[in-house]
C-alpha positions as CSV (number, residue, x, y, z in Angstrom):
1,M,4.3,1.2,11.2
2,A,1.1,-0.6,12.2
3,V,-1.5,1.3,14.0
4,K,-2.1,0.1,17.6
5,W,-5.5,0.4,19.2
6,L,-7.0,0.4,22.7
7,D,-9.4,-2.3,23.5
8,D,-12.2,0.1,24.3
9,P,-13.1,3.7,23.5
10,E,-12.2,6.2,26.1
11,D,-15.0,7.7,28.2
12,H,-14.5,11.2,26.7
13,D,-15.1,9.7,23.3
14,Y,-18.7,9.1,24.1
15,E,-19.1,12.7,25.3
16,A,-17.6,13.9,22.0
17,A,-19.9,11.6,20.1
18,A,-22.9,13.0,21.9
19,D,-21.8,16.6,21.2
20,Y,-21.5,15.9,17.5
21,L,-24.7,13.8,17.2
22,S,-26.6,16.6,19.0
23,L,-26.0,18.8,15.9
24,I,-27.9,16.4,13.6
25,S,-30.5,14.7,15.8
26,E,-32.8,15.2,18.8
27,A,-31.6,14.8,22.3
28,D,-33.6,11.6,23.1
29,A,-32.3,9.8,20.0
30,V,-28.7,11.0,20.7
31,T,-28.9,9.7,24.3
32,A,-30.2,6.3,23.3
33,T,-27.7,6.0,20.4
34,V,-24.7,6.8,22.6
35,H,-25.9,4.3,25.2
36,A,-26.1,1.7,22.4
37,L,-22.5,2.6,21.4
38,E,-21.4,2.1,25.0
39,S,-22.7,-1.4,25.0
40,A,-21.9,-2.4,21.4
41,Q,-19.4,-5.1,20.6
42,T,-16.3,-3.9,18.8
43,C,-15.9,-4.8,15.2
44,E,-13.3,-3.9,12.6
45,R,-13.7,-2.0,9.4
46,K,-11.1,-0.8,6.9
47,A,-10.2,2.9,6.9
48,K,-11.0,3.3,3.2
49,D,-14.5,1.8,3.7
50,V,-15.3,4.0,6.7
51,L,-14.4,7.2,4.8
52,R,-16.4,6.0,1.7
53,A,-19.5,5.1,3.7
54,A,-19.4,8.4,5.6
55,R,-18.9,10.3,2.3
56,L,-16.1,12.3,3.9
57,D,-12.9,13.6,2.4
58,L,-9.6,12.4,3.6
59,L,-8.0,15.1,5.8
60,P,-4.4,15.8,4.9
61,A,-1.4,14.9,7.1
62,T,-1.0,18.6,7.7
63,N,-4.3,18.8,9.6
64,P,-3.3,19.5,13.2
65,R,-5.4,16.7,14.7
66,V,-4.4,14.2,12.0
67,K,-0.7,15.2,12.6
68,T,-1.1,14.5,16.3
69,D,-2.6,11.1,15.6
70,L,0.2,10.3,13.1
71,A,2.8,11.2,15.7
72,K,1.0,8.8,18.2
73,I,1.1,6.1,15.6
74,D,4.8,6.7,14.9
75,A,5.5,6.6,18.7
76,G,3.7,3.3,19.0
77,K,0.9,4.7,21.2
78,K,-2.5,3.2,21.0
79,L,-5.5,5.1,19.5
80,S,-9.0,4.9,20.7
81,P,-11.5,2.9,18.6
82,V,-14.0,5.0,16.6
83,L,-17.7,5.4,17.2
84,L,-20.0,5.0,14.2
85,V,-23.7,5.4,13.5
86,R,-24.9,3.4,10.6
87,G,-26.3,5.3,7.6
88,K,-29.3,4.2,5.4
89,V,-28.3,4.0,1.8
90,L,-31.9,3.7,0.5
91,D,-32.7,7.0,2.3
92,G,-29.5,8.7,1.2
93,V,-28.2,8.9,4.7
94,A,-24.4,8.5,5.1
95,L,-22.6,6.7,7.9
96,Q,-21.8,9.1,10.8
97,I,-18.4,9.1,12.3
98,A,-19.7,10.2,15.7
99,D,-16.1,10.3,17.1
100,G,-12.8,9.5,15.5
101,Y,-12.7,11.2,12.1
102,H,-9.1,12.3,12.6
103,R,-8.1,8.8,13.8
104,V,-9.7,7.3,10.7
105,C,-7.8,9.8,8.4
106,A,-4.5,9.1,10.2
107,S,-5.0,5.4,9.9
108,Y,-5.8,5.7,6.2
109,L,-2.7,7.8,5.6
110,T,-0.7,5.0,7.3
111,D,-2.4,2.3,5.1
112,E,-5.9,2.6,3.6
113,N,-6.5,-1.0,4.4
114,T,-5.8,-0.5,8.1
115,P,-8.4,-2.4,10.2
116,I,-10.0,0.1,12.6
117,P,-11.8,-1.1,15.7
118,C,-15.2,0.4,15.7
119,R,-18.4,0.5,17.8
120,L,-21.1,0.5,15.1
121,V,-24.8,0.9,15.8
122,S,-27.9,2.1,14.1
123,W,-29.8,5.2,15.3
124,Q,-31.8,4.4,18.4
125,I,-35.2,6.1,18.2
126,P,-37.1,6.0,21.5
127,N,-40.9,5.5,21.3
């Protein structure tokens, strides 16, 4: 079954992204980066490419959150697009899945070539 997607991320996705990003960066950079995610255009990336760029392992179908998302896919419910912060390969910094890791994994388990709607920005560093 094909994965269906909402047109825009849900409001709570941005809050979740800020919570995660606050673990790896300073508050001013997190705030600016989340604002950039809110206004970014949606693009599509394949599930397999998102996981590779983020250097993350595929979570199994038995993971409770992945299992929930797989059930939504099977029921034809729409998933929220994922929020991504671009890495820097020359600096050894991986892509960050700021929100949506479980949705990426569920999509991959459905088909690794699933096009995932994403909001993708670079880190915003205020002066």
